[in-house]
N, C-alpha and C positions, 0 to 999 in steps of 0.2 A: 123894779127891774129884776128879772130872773137871770141868775148867773150860773154857768157851769164852770166848776173849778177842776182843773187837771192836777191831780195830786199823785206824786210818785212815792211817797214815804220818806222823802228827804226833808231836810230842815227848811229849805227855801219854800217849797210848795205848802208845807205845813204852816209856816208863818203867814203865808199869803192868805190862807183860810182864816187864821186868827185875826188878821187885819181887816178882812172883809166883814167878819162878825162885829168887830169894833165899829165899823162904819154903818152898821145896821142891816147888813145883808146876811141871808142864810143861803149859801150856794148849795147846789147839788154837786156832790163830789164824784168824780170819775177817775178810775184807775185804768190806764190803757195797758193791756197785756199784749206784748209783742214778742216774737221769738223767731226761730229759724226752723225751716222745714226742708227736708230733702228726702231722697229715696229711702233713707234709713229711718225716717220717721221724724217726729216733732221734737225739737230741742228748744226748750224755753229758757228765757233769762231767769236767774234765780229770783223768784218774785214773792216767795212766801212771807219773808220778813217785811217787804215793802207793803204787801196787802194787809198784813196784820196792823202795821202802824197807820196806814191810810184809813182802815175801818175804825181804828181807835179815834183818830182825828174826827171822823164823821160822827161817832157817838158823843164825843166830848162837846162838839159844837151843835149837836142836834141837826145834822145834815143828812140828807138821803145819800146813800152810797151805792155805786154800781160799777162793776167791772165791765170793760168793753174789750172784747178780743179782736184785735186788728192784725193778728200775725200773718194772715194770708195777704192782706193789703201791704204789709211791711215787706214780706218776701217778694211780692210781685213788683214792688216799686223800689224800695230802698236797697234791699240786699242784691236784687238783680242788677240794679244800676251800679252798685259797687263792684260786683264781679265784672260786668261789662267794661266799666271804666278802666279797671286794672288791666284787663286783657288787651285793651287798646293802648296801653302805655301811659294812661292818664293817672293823675292823683285825685281820687274821688273825695267828696266831702259828704259822708252819709248824714251828718248832723243837720246840714242845710236841707237836704232832701227830706229827712224825717219831719222837720218842722213844717215844711211846705206841703208835703203830700200826706202825712199821717196825722200829726197832732192838730194841724189846722186845715187838713184836707179831708181825709177819710173820716176822722172824728166828726167834723162839721156835717158831713153827709149823713152819718149814722145817728148822731145825737145833737151836735152843737146847733143845728139849724132851729131847734126848738127853744133856744135861749137868746136873750138880748145880747149877752156878753159871754166871752170865755176868758177866765182868769187863770194865770199860770204863775209859777215861781221863777220865771226868767228875770235876769237882771237887764232890764230895758225900761223905757218909758214911752208914753204917747204924748206928743205935743201937737198943737194945732196951728196951722198957717191959713189965715183967712177962712177959718171954719173947717178946713180939711185936716183930718188926723194924719200925722206922720209918725213913723217909728223914730224914736230918738234914744240917745245914749243914756245909760244908767249913771247914778251918782258915783258908784264904785267903779273906777276905770279898770281895775284888775279883773273884776268879775263880769264886766259888761259883756253881754251876749248878742249884741245887735248883729254881729257878723254871721251868727248862726241863723238869724231871722231874715237875712237880706234878700231872700227870694220870695217872700210873701207878697201878695198883691193887695190892692187898695181895699177890697172887701174884707180880706183877712185882717188887715191892720185896723180897720174901723171897728171890728168886734172885740178887740183884745183889751184886757186889763192886766197890768203888771203891778200888783200891790206892793212889792218890795223894791221896785226900781229906784225909789228915792232914798234907799237906805244903803249903808255900807254893810259888808258881810258881817263884820263884828257886831253891828247893831241887830242884825237878823238873829245871830246866835244868842245875844242878850235877851231878846224878846222870847225866844224859844225856851231859855232857861227860866225866865220869870213866869212863863205860862206852863212850866213843867211838861213840855212836849217831849215825847220819847225820842224824837229825832234830833234833839238839841245838840248832841255831840256826835251825831253820825258823820262819817267822812263823806265828802262830796263824791258823787259817782264819777268814774273815770272811763274814758274809752267809749266804744260803740256797744249798745245794749245787745244787738243780735249775736255778738260773739260770746256773751256770758263769760264763762271762765276759759273759753277756747283761745288758744294762742292765735294771733292774727295770721302768722305764716302757716300754721297748720290749717287754718280756714282756707287760705289761698291755695295751699297744696291740694286740698280735697277737691277743689273745683277746677284748678288750672294745671295741676300736676307739676312736674319738674322738667326742665330742659337745659342742659349745660350750655353755657356761653362764655365768651371771653370778657375779661376785665382789662381795659386798655387805658394807658395814660394819655390824656387828651393832648397834651403839649408835644409828646414825642412819638406817639403811636406804639410805644413799647407794651407788650403783653405782660401783665403783672400776675394774672391768675385766672381763675374761672369762677362762675356763679351758677346757680341752679335755676335761673329764670329771671328775666328783667322785672316780672311782676312782683317779685319779693323786695324790690328796691324803689325808692323815691328820690326825686331830685333834692339835693341838699343832705341826703342821708350820710352819716358817718359810721355808725355802728353796723356790725354784721358783714363787713367786707372781708375780714380776716386776712388783711395784707400787712406785711411788715414795713417798717420805715415810715409810718404814717405821721400824722393823721391823713387819711384819704377821704375825699368827699365825692359822691356821685354828682356829676355836673351835666350829664347828657345820656340819653338812651337811644340806641338804634333798634327799633322794634322789629323791623324786618329781619335783621341779622342777629338779633338777640345779643347785642353787645352793650356793655356798660362802659361809659367813659368816666374816668375819675381824675381828680386833680389833687395835688399834695400840698399840705401846709395848713396852718391854723387859720389863715385868712386868704385863701387863694382867690385871685381876681375872677377865675372862671366860675366861682360860686355866685357871682353878683351880676346884676344888670340894672339898667335904668328904664328900659322900655317894657311895658306890659300891654300886650295886645289882647283885646277882648273879643271873643267870638259872638257874643250876644250882649245886649244892653237892656236891662230890666228895671223900669221905674216902679217903685213900690206904691206911691200914692198919686203923684201928678208928674207929667212929663215936663218938669220945670225948665229944662235946659234945651229942649228940642230945637227951638227957634235959633238960639245962638250957635249950637253945634252944627246945625244944617247950613248955617250961613258961613261956616268956616272959622268961627271964633274958637279960641283956646281958653278954657276955664280953669281957674285955680280951685283945687279940691283937696280934701284930706282923704286918705284911703288906707285900707289894710288888705293884705293878701293872706293873712293867717291870724289865728286867735292870739292876740297880744294886746296889752293895755296901750301900746304906743301907736300913734297915727303917723303916717308919712305924708309929706306935702308933695303934691304933684300937679300936673297940667293935663287936663282932659281935652281930647279933640276927636273929631270924626275923621275916619280914614276911608279909603275906597273899599276896604274889606270889613269895616266895622268901627271899632273905637280903640283909642290908645291912651294910656296914661304914661307920661314921662315924669319920672320921679326926680326930685331935687337931690336925693341922696341915693347911694347904691343900695339896692334891695337884694337881700339874700334869698336864694332858693325859689326863684320864680318857676312854678310848676304848672304845666298844662293840665287842665281839669279842675284845678282849685278855683275858688271864687274871689274876685276882688270886690270888696264892699266900699262904696263911694259915698262920702259924707260931704255936707256943705263945708265951706271954708272955716266955719266955727267948730267943726268936729262935733256937731250936735245932732242934726237931722240926717237920717239915712235916706239918701235921695235915690240911689240906684245900686245895682250890682251887675256883674258880668262874669262869665266863665273865661278863664285865662286860656288862650290858644297857643 
């Protein structure tokens, strides 16, 4: 079996290569170079150290190494999607789109189609139900990344290998130290790659500018202050409002009027909700629940609406406009544009996902 390994220079993907070699495979190693391009020219993620470590891993394990430049594809798909979503008042999830459209989309079209499998350092696993591969949760609940992979399709899932998915993060670090890998003590990457070292608000300001608007208390209609554009703020946000007498949380946005509505307190009811409406419903492997949902049944599911080790229990049903999850507990910061990842009731298989409306 010939394997393409996506290696970033971090400890997780480095250990993935180590484990593949232990299993008797010699993968070809690929480093995906992505970046940001605008009228002022090309701005790349700081990649030199990543490439140096990745090429070292390739030499250490006798693997072929190749850089793949996908910055145009990344700009056209992920960065443009992020800017458009924010402009429309939504909360985007670039990581979900990057996995779907770049790592397992554009890369597959460019190189991956020549290989039987693509291996990565994601914390996830593959399980089989009656011979069909399903994306499934990792052993480490804190590091589990299935929510970032929840828009993959059946063909993408069928090709994936996650060599570290059965390990805790601490075990991955131990293996890296034992193998004397240069990434053993590297910090985990944070945030969105295309930003590099650019501040997120500076990035938004470059493309969306500034426009002053009112900050209004939701419960009373009292004007508390001003902001520089709704696109700088997300539902559930606390920091960056610069209001006295807080804490204050963003609980609603009026896009047309450029108004932020906020609520006060450490646990304001306005921050929470029980109903999550989904604009679309995407099955990863099989349409397991189509028949029941179409017939009007309500299904017990586990779900997440953000990257967290905790699952919420809810009830999934079909509606006239799409799908709806009703949670058993109050859910904080339900933000349009984010993705809900829906698991089976054992919180093991990733069955579907949908964009929150």
